[in-house]
LUMBA-841622 format. One record per residue: residue in three letters; x, y, z of N, C-alpha, C in turn. Coordinates in steps of 0.02 Angstrom, whole numbers, plus 50000, padded with zeros to 5 digits. Layout:
BEGIN
ALAXYZXYZXYZ;...
REM end
This chain:
BEGIN
MET491134667048924490654662648889490144666948854;ALA489944665148796489454668948758488784668748793;ALA488454674448795487794674748826487274671648781;LEU486764669048812486204666048774485834671548737;SER485644670248677485294675248638484624676848669;ASP484374682948654483724685148677483684685848751;GLY484204687448784484154689148854484344683748901;SER484944681448902485164676448949485634679348999;GLN485914675049039486364677149092487064674249078;GLN487574677849103488244675149100488304669349149;ARG488714664449130488784658449170489464658249203;PHE489514654949260490154654049292490324646749300;PHE489934642249269490104635249268489764631849209;ASP490054626449187489744622249136489604615449165;PRO488974613249165488814606749194489024601049148;PRO489284595549176489424589749133488774586749108;ALA488834582949054488234580249022487834575849069;ARG488164571849111487794567349155487364571249205;THR487614576949227487224581149274486634584249237;THR486754586649177486204589549138485654584549126;TYR485834578449106485334573349092484964571149156;LEU485324570849212485004568949275484474573949294;VAL484654580349294484174585549312483594585649263;LEU483754584949199483234585149147482734579549157;VAL482964573449169482514567749177482094568449239;LEU482394570449295482014571149357481484576649352;CYS481664582349323481184587749315480644585849264;PHE480834582149211480344579749163479814575349197;LEU480034570949241479564566449275479084570349320;THR479334575549353478884579549395478364583149352;ILE478554585349291478074588649248477584583649218;VAL477804577449205477334572249185476794571249238;ALA477014571049301476534570449355476054576349357;GLU476314582349344475894588249343475384587849286;GLY475614585649227475164584949170474614579949183;TYR474784574449217474264569549234473754572649281;ASP473994576249331473554579249381473064584049348;ILE473304588249302472874593149269472414589649218;GLY472694584949180472304581749128471784576849152;VAL471854574249213471404568949236470684571449244;MET470604577949256469924580549266469504579649202;GLY469814581349145469454580349083469304573049069;THR469744568649092469654561449081469054558749120;ILE468954561249181468434558249224467774561949221;VAL467714567249182467084571149180466484566749164;PRO466504562449112465914558349098465704553949157;SER466204551149193466044546849251465764550949308;LEU466024557049318465754561249371465034563149357;LEU464884564649295464194566349277463714560449287;ALA463984554449278463564548449285463554545649356;ASP463944548649402463974546149470463294546849504;PRO462974541249523462294541649553462304544449623;ALA462874544349656462894546749725462924554349729;TRP463304557449685463394564749688462884568449645;LYS462654565549590462144568649547462354575749527;LEU462924576349497463214582949481462914585749417;THR462884592449414462684595949354463314598249317;PRO463264599849253463844602349217464154608549249;MET463754612949277464014618849310464434616949371;GLN464214612049409464594609749467465254606549445;ILE465224602749391465834599749363466324605249343;GLY466064610449312466504616049293466834619249353;ALA466464620149407466754623149467467284618549497;MET467164612049497467654607349524468284607349481;GLY468194607949416468774608049372469184614349380;SER468864619849397469214626249406469604626649472;ALA469444622249519469754622549585470514622049580;ALA470764617349541471484616549534471804622549500;LEU471444625649452471704631549418471774637449466;PHE471284638249510471344643449561471924642049608;GLY472014635749626472574633949669473234635349635;THR473274633749570473884635049532474034642449529;LEU473514646549524473604653849523473954656249586;PHE473704654049644474014656049707474704652949715;GLY474764646549696475404643149703475944646349661;SER475764648649601476264651749557476554658049588;TYR476134661849624476374668149653476714667049720;ILE476434662749761476684662049830477244657049835;ILE477134650949811477624645649820478244646849777;SER478164649849718478744651049676479214656149709;VAL478944660849746479364665649783479754662049837;ILE479424657449871479764653549924480344649749894;SER480274647449831480824643949798481444648249793;ASP481354654649780481924659149776482204660949845;LEU481834659349898482054660949966482364654950002;VAL482114648949989482354643050027482674637849982;GLY482644638649917482974633949873482504630249827;ARG482754628349768482334624949717482164617749737;LYS482674614149761482574607049773482034605749826;LEU482084609049883481604608049936480894609649913;LEU480824615249878480154617249855479884612449804;LEU480304610149758480074605449706479814599049737;ILE480194596249783479994589949816479374591049858;SER479344596549894478754598049936478124598649894;CYS478184601849836477604602749793477374596149763;VAL477844591749745477654585149720477274581249774;VAL477514581549835477174578249890476474581249899;LEU476424587849896475794591249908475264589249857;PHE475424589749791474904588249743474764580749738;SER475254576549755475134569349755474654567349811;LEU474764570149870474314568849926473614571549912;SER473584577149877472924580049861472534575449815;MET472884571549773472544566849729472224561149769;LEU472564559149822472254554149867471634557049900;GLY471694563449922471114566549953470524567049905;ALA470664568849842470134569349792469844562549776;ALA470264557449774470034550649758469554547949811;TRP469674549649873469254547149928468784552549955;ALA468654557749916468234563249938467524560749952;PRO467244562350011466554560350026466034564949994;SER466254570749969465774575549941466124579649887;PRO465724582749843466034587149792466434592849822;SER466204595549878466574601049910467254598749933;PHE467294592849963467944590149985468394589049925;PHE468104586549870468484585449809468784592049784;SER468374597349784468604603749760469154606649804;VAL469094605949869469604608449915470264604749903;SER470214598149894470814594249880471154596349816;ARG470744597749765471024599949701471354606849708;PHE471054611149748471344617849758472024617249792;ILE472064613049843472704612049879473224609049831;GLY473014604349790473474601649741473714606849692;GLY473274611549674473464616849629474014621249656;LEU474034622149722474584625949753475254622749737;GLY475284616149743475904612549727476064612749653;LEU475544612249611475664612449539475974619049517;GLY475754624549546476034631049529476764631549547;GLY476964628449603477664628749624478114624149585;VAL477854618449564478264613549527478524616449462;ILE478094619949426478284622549360478884627249366;SER478844632049413479384637049417480034633949442;ALA480004629449492480604626449518480944621949467;ALA480544617949432480824613549380481124617649323;ALA480804623149306481064627449253481744630349273;ALA481794632849334482414635949357482984630949358;LEU482864624849383483384619849386483594617449317;THR483114616449273483274614149205483694619249168;VAL483514625549173483884630849139484594631349167;GLU484654631049233485304631849264485794626349246;TYR485564620149245486004614449234486044612349161;SER485834616649116485894615349044486444619649015;PRO486854617048968487344621248935486984626648895;THR487314632248887487004638048855486694636448788;GLU487044632648747486804631348680486214626448678;LYS486034623348734485474618548735484944620448786;ARG484964626448812484474628348863483754627848837;ASN483624630748779482934630748753482704623748736;LEU483144619748705482964612948689482814608948751;ASN483244609348801483154605448863482524607648900;PHE482394614148900481774616348932481174613548897;ALA481184613548830480624610748792480544603248806;LEU481114599648809481084592548826480774591548895;MET480994595448943480724594949010479974596249011;TYR479764601748979479064603648984478614599648938;SER478894595848893478484591248853478154586048897;GLY478414585348958478104580749006477384582449021;TYR477194588949013476504590849025476034587348977;SER476194587648912475774584348862475774576748871;ILE476364574048888476404566748900475974564748959;GLY475994568649012475584567149071474844567549056;ALA474634572649017473934573248999473714567448956;LEU474134565348909473964559448868473934553148911;LEU474394552748959474404546849003473754546249042;SER473484551949064472854551749102472294549149057;ALA472294551048993471784548748947471844541248934;VAL472474538948925472584531848912472384527648972;ILE472564529849032472374526149093471614526349101;GLY471304531949083470574532349087470244527349041;ILE470494526748980470224521948933470294514848960;ALA470854513448992471004506649015470624504849079;PHE470524509549124470274507749191469634511249212;LEU469414516349176468844520249200468214516049205;SER468064512049154467444508249154467464502549204;SER468054499649217468104493849261468234495749334;HIS468614501149346468814502949414468504509449439;GLY468224513449395467904519549416468384525449419;TRP468094531549425468504537649423468954538349484;ARG468754535649541469164536449601469844532849593;PHE469844527249562470474523649551470934527549504;VAL470644530349451471044534149403471344540249437;VAL470964543649479471224549449516471764547349565;ALA471644541749601472124539449652472804537749622;LEU472814535549559473454534149527473884540449521;GLY473574546149526473944552449524474394553449585;ALA474314549149636474744549549695475384545449687;SER475454541849632476044537549622476714541349623;PRO476744547849607477384551349613477684551249683;LEU477284549749733477564549149801478114543749803;LEU478054538649760478564533449758479234536049734;ALA479234541549698479854544349671480184549249717;VAL479854551149772480124556249817480804554349845;PRO480914548049869481584546349894482134547249842;PHE481974545849779482474546649725482614554049713;LEU482094558249717482194565449709482634568149765;ILE482514565849826482904568149883483644566249874;LYS483764560249850484454557849844484814560549783;LEU484474561149726484804562349663484764569649639;LEU484234573149655484144579849627484604584849663;PRO485024588349626485474593249657485114599849672;GLU485354603249723485114610049737485404614749684;SER485114620549678485354625649631486004628649656;LEU486524628349615487154631649632487074639249631;ASP486664641649585486524648849584486244651149651;PHE485774647249678485464648949741485964648849798;LEU486374643549801486854643049856487364648749855;LEU487604650449795488084655849790487764662649804;ALA487144663449783486804669849795486704671149870;ARG486614665749909486524666749981487194666450018;GLY487744665949982488404666150013488634659550042;ASP488304654050025488484647550052488994644350004;ASP489594647549999490094645249951490364638349966;ALA490434636750031490714630150049490254624550026;ARG489604625350039489134620250018489094619849942;ALA489144625549909489134625649836489744621849808;GLN490324622849840490924619449816490874611849825;ARG490594609749882490504602549894490034599449843;LEU489484603049829489004600549780489314600349711;ALA489684605649693490004605849628490504600149619;SER490884598749672491364593249668491024586549658;ARG490464585549692490094579349685489804578549615;LEU489614584149585489314583949518489824584149462;GLY490464585149480490974585649429490994592349394;ILE490804597649431490784604349403491364608349433;LYS491724611949390492254616349413492004623449415;LEU491944626149475491704632949483492264637849472;SER492114643349438492584648849434492464653449493;ALA492994656849515492914661449571492444667049552;PRO491884667849587491404672949568491614679849593;ARG491444684949554491534691749577490854694349598;ARG490794696449659490154698749685489914704849647;HIS489284705149636488994710949604489084716949649;THR489184722749619489314728649660488724730449705;ASP488134728849683487554729849725487394723149759;THR487684722049817487624715549849486914713949868;ALA486514719049880485824717649898485444714249842;ALA485664715849780485314713049723485424705549717;SER485964703049746486124695949739485854691649795;LYS485604694949847485344691049903484644688549887;PRO484494682349907483844679549890483304682149936;SER483114688449929482594691549969482004693449925;LEU481424694249956480824696049919480914702849884;GLY481234707549920481354714149890481794713749829;ALA482314709349831482754708549773482384705649714;VAL481924701049727481534698049674481094703349640;PHE480744707449680480324712749652480744717749613;SER481324719349640481764724249607481994721749539;GLU482104715349532482324712549468481744712249418;VAL481174709649440480614708549394480304715149371;PHE480264719949417479924726249401480404732149398;SER481034730949384481514736349377481334740549316;GLN481614746549312481484750949255481674747649190;GLN482214743849192482454740349132481994734749111;ASN481714731049160481344724949145480584725849146;PHE480324731549170479604732249180479214731149116;TRP479434734449060479064733748998479054726548974;THR479634723248977479664716248955479234711749000;THR479234713049065478814709149111478084709549090;ILE477844715549075477144716349053477034712648987;CYS477494713348940477414709848876477394702248885;LEU477834699648928477854692448940477204690148972;TRP476924694049017476294692249049475724692148998;VAL475704697248955475184697348903475244691248858;ALA475854689748838475974683848796475754677448830;GLN475894676948895475714670948931474954670048936;VAL474594675448950473864675148953473584673048885;ALA473824676348833473564674948766473714667748744;ALA474324665448758474504658648739474104653348775;VAL474024654248840473664649348880472924649448863;LEU472654655248844471964655648821471854651048761;VAL472324651248714472264646848656472304639548676;ILE472784637948721472894630948741472274628048775;TYR472004631648824471434628948861470784629648821;GLY470754634848779470154635548738470094629948688;LEU470634628648650470614623148602470584616348637;GLY470944615648693470934609348730470244607448754;THR469844612548770469164611248794468664610348737;TRP468724614448685468194614748635468364611448569;LEU468984609448557469164606748492468724600848471;PRO468624595748514468194590148491467494592448472;GLN467204596948512466534599248496466524603448432;LEU467034607548423467074611648362467144607248300;MET467544601948306467624597448248466974593548235;ARG466594592148286465944588848275465484593648237;LYS465514600048253465104604948217465314605548144;LEU465944603848131466174603948062465974597648024;GLY465654592848060465384586948026465714580448043;TYR466194580348089466534574148108466164570748164;ASP466204563948167465884560348222466304560948285;LEU466044558348340466374559148404467064555948405;GLY467114549948376467764546548376468294550548339;SER468114553148281468594557148243468764563548280;SER468254566448313468364572748349468864571748405;LEU468814566248441469284564848495469984563448468;SER470014560448409470674559148379471014565648360;PHE470624570848343470924577348330471254580048393;LEU470934579048450471224581248513471874577548528;ALA471884571048513472494567148524473064569648480;VAL472904571248417473414573948372473654580648398;PHE473204584748423473374591248450473884590548507;MET473764585848553474204585048610474874581948590;LEU474854576948546475474573748524475924578648486;SER475624582448442476024587248403476314592648448;SER475964594348502476224599448547476834596848584;ALA476824590548604477404587648639478014587248592;LEU477904584548533478454584048485478664590848459;GLY478164595148448478314601848423478714606048471;GLY478574605348536478954609148585479694607448583;ILE479844601048574480544598848570480864601748507;LEU480504601448451480774604048388480884611648393;ILE480394615148421480454622348428481034624148474;GLY481124620248526481694621448571482354620848534;ARG482404615848491483014614948452483124620748404;ILE482584622848372482634628448324482834634848361;SER482544635948419482684642148456483404642548479;ASP483714636748492484424636748510484864638948452;ARG484604638148391484994640148332484824647148309;LEU484184648848309483964655248281483834660648333;GLY483774658648396483594663448448482874662348470;ALA482764662848535482104661248563481564666048539;ARG481714672548539481194677448522480924676348452;LYS481364675948403481144675048334480774668448325;THR481004663248358480684656748351479994656748381;ILE479914659748439479254659948472478754663948430;VAL478974669748406478524673848364478324670048302;GLY478804666948267478644663048208478184657148222;GLY478294653848280477874648248298477144650248310;TYR477044655948344476364658248355476024660248290;LEU476394663148243476104664948179475874658748141;ILE476294653448144476094647048113475464644348146;GLY475444644548213474854642148249474234646048232;ALA474294652748228473714656848211473444655248142;LEU473894654548093473684652848025473354646048022;ALA473624641148060473334634448060472644634348091;VAL472554637848147471894638148180471384641448133;ALA471584647048103471134650448057470984646147996;GLY471474642047975471384637747917470854632347928;LEU470714630747991470204625648005469504628047987;THR469424634447975468764636947954468594635047882;MET469104633347843468994631347774468914623747770;LYS468414621447737468294614347731468814611147686;GLY469194606647715469704603147677469644595647688;SER470124591947662470124584747670470284582947742;LEU470154576647759470304574347827471054574947842;VAL471464573047793472184573447803472404580747814;MET472124585347775472304592347782472104595047851;ASN471514593047875471294595447940471724592447997;TYR471934586147989472394583348038473054587348039;LEU473294589247980473904593047975473824599948008;LEU473254603147996473134609748026473084609248102;VAL472754604048126472704603148199473394601848229;ALA473804597948193474484596648217474884603148220;LEU474814607348169475164613748169474884618348223;ALA474244617748238473954621748293474254619748360;GLY474344613248370474674610948432475394613248435;PHE475734612748377476424615048371476474622548387;GLY476004626548362476024633748370475654636348430;SER475484632048477475154634448539475524631448599;ILE475374625248617475714622148674476454621448662;GLY476644619348601477354618448586477744624848595;VAL477484630348568477814636848574477814639248647;ALA477254638048682477204640348751477724636948796;MET477924630848779478454627448817479104631448813;VAL479284633548752479894637348742479824644348772;GLN479214646948771479104653648799479264653848873;LEU479084648548910479244648348981480004648148992;GLY480354644548948481074644548952481364651348937;PHE481064654948889481274661748873481194666348934;ILE480634665548969480514669449030481024667849083;ALA481154661349094481634659349145482334661849129;ASN482514662149065483174664449045483254671949051;TYR482704675549047482744682849042482994686149106;TYR482774683549163482924686749227483544683749260;ARG483834687449306484424685049342484234679249388;ALA484734675449408484624669049441484214669749505;HIS484324675049544483994675549609483244676749603;ALA482994678749543482284680049532481974675349480;ARG482374670549456482154666449399481524662449414;ALA481504659049471480924654849487480314659149500;SER480394664649535479834669049549479554672049485;ALA479984674449441479764677449379479384672349337;THR479634666249333479294660949295478624659249327;GLY478634658649394478024656849430477484662149423;TRP477684668449426477194673849419476904673949349;ALA477314672749298477064672449230476564666649222;VAL476724660949252476264655249251475614657049286;GLY475674660649342475074662749379474634667349338;ILE474944672249305474564676749261474224672749206;GLY474574667749182474294663549129473664659849150;ARG473564658949216472954655549239472334659349218;PHE472384666049213471804669849190471624667949118;GLY472134666649077472004664149010471704657249011;ALA471934653149059471674646349065470934646349082;MET470734651049124470024651549142469624654949087;ALA469944659549049469584663148997469474659048934;GLY469964654548918469914650648856469264646748850;PRO469094642448899468454638848894467854643448894;MET467904649248929467344653848932467224657248864;VAL467764658548827467694661448760467294656748716;GLY467484650348717467114645448678466394644748699;ALA466274644948765465594644348791465184650448771;TYR465484656348775465124662548758464924662548684;LEU465394660648641465234660448570464694655148555;ALA464704649748594464194644548585463494647148602;THR463454651248654462804654148674462544659048622;LEU462994662048583462774666848532462524663348469;ASN462654656848464462454652848405462744655648340;VAL463354658148345463684660648285464014654848248;ASP464234656148187464564651048148465184648548185;VAL465324642148178465884639048214466544642348197;LYS466584645448138467224648448116467444653948163;TRP466974657348197467164662848241467534660448302;ASN467434654248323467834651248377468564650848355;PHE468674648448295469364647748270469684654648259;TYR469284659448235469564666148226469764669248293;ALA469364668048345469514670848411470164667948438;PHE470254661448432470864658248458471474660148415;ALA471374660948349471924663148306472134670248325;ALA471654674548339471814681348359472214681448423;SER472044677048470472414676848533473134674648521;ALA473244670048475473934668048458474314673848427;LEU473984678048387474304683948359474494688948413;VAL474064689648463474234694048520474854691648555;ALA474914685048566475504682248598476134683548557;ALA476084682748491476654684048447476874691348451;THR476394695848450476544702948453476874704848519;ALA476624702148574476904703748640477624701348646;ILE477784695448621478464692948624478924697148579;ALA478664699248522479064703348476479244710048507;LEU478844712448553478954718948584479404718748646;THR479614712648667480064712248725480744715048708;ARG481094717248760481754720248751482294715048767;ASN482884716248741483454712248759483644713648832;SER483854708448867484084709248936484804711548937;ARG484934717048972485614719548979485904717949048;SER485504714449089485734712849156486204706849154;SER486614706349205487054700549213486874697149278;ASP487094691049286486964687449347487274690949406;ALA487024689349465487324692049526488044690049531;PHE488234684549498488924682249496489124681649423;VAL489704684049405489904683949336490534679949328;GLU490644677749266491224673549252491864677549258;THR492364674649287493004677949293493544673549264;ALA494154674249288494724671249255494794663849266;GLY494324660649299494364653449308494744651249369;VAL494804655549420495134653649482494674649049521;PRO494894643249544494454638649581494184641949644;LEU493534640649657493224643249717493494639649778;GLU493674643449828493944640549889493384637249929;SER493524631349956493034627949996493104629850068;
REM end
């Protein structure tokens, strides 16, 4: 089978379409839940500031909002590794349960400190969900649609964030912020379906030598496994922590790992920087509050649709070239907002900025997941997401710092455009992957059960 462009792995099975769609839909729903969890904080900030019981200051609100990001940082590094050791399915379901329960804790928090602790615990689960969902989506997608399917799956983040805003508009004034937060626990209702329908990773089962279980699962899913030839270095195929480190930081992959991490930090800095400051920046350009918020809505919607489009393009042109081109478009669009244009033109530029930031970042995570061998895929993705948390924390701070300097608003756009250029350069400098999976395709002999 032809290898995926820009660093993919050889495959030893092709999933039927029904299995691909099943995994895609289930993983999409978990990412929607993740997007709601992360986006809800921005939705409830006005109500938290107005809460007469807690009497919070903006600095306290900022600390509470950062709690989940810190949790995601730890979750990306710790829980994603566990996924490569005990399996994708168990970790994905456990993380959904964890962050859903944390939303109940935050909704009923008796104090700001309890709220922050709950958000931190939820962040641990959020960090693990991303990497496990990425690994499963990539594995159960046909080679020619891996980037598109990953983008479809990860578009759930933008959908979830928009959903939190819509629910906030509908219920915040009548039911209060606690009700809006508590709705974030609704994914618990989907856990029985995840347990029953979501398949375990065949890559994981075969890597740990559980061929009989892999064959039973493959038969149930309608997948015909080819007889795998074990890699000559058997230690490399075992799902151990040492094997994960050896893959991610090998002499061959070390440079690309650093480049991918730099790209992730730079990309997420743009996403969280614009996501936090775009309405305020547009107000400084002369728009009223309503129009400024509509720019944010356009930014999020274009990112969701743009990620799907970019995924489709990357399946045709290659992920690396598509990601670099997308970031260049995003950088030009962000910089273009410094020039006073018509309302329609500014909406177009904001849409292109969403396309060239969040949309591209969706495909970038798929590129990361595809680059490494199966036994390290979730860990490598999770670590990249964890590194990206530094960009998430830096983005709002960049906007705040520039605001304290009282410089022209255009310098905010220049700073975020420069960060997009850094991401493009880092991706352009990555190397092609010459590694193969721990198991490679052979002559098509059925695996013995």
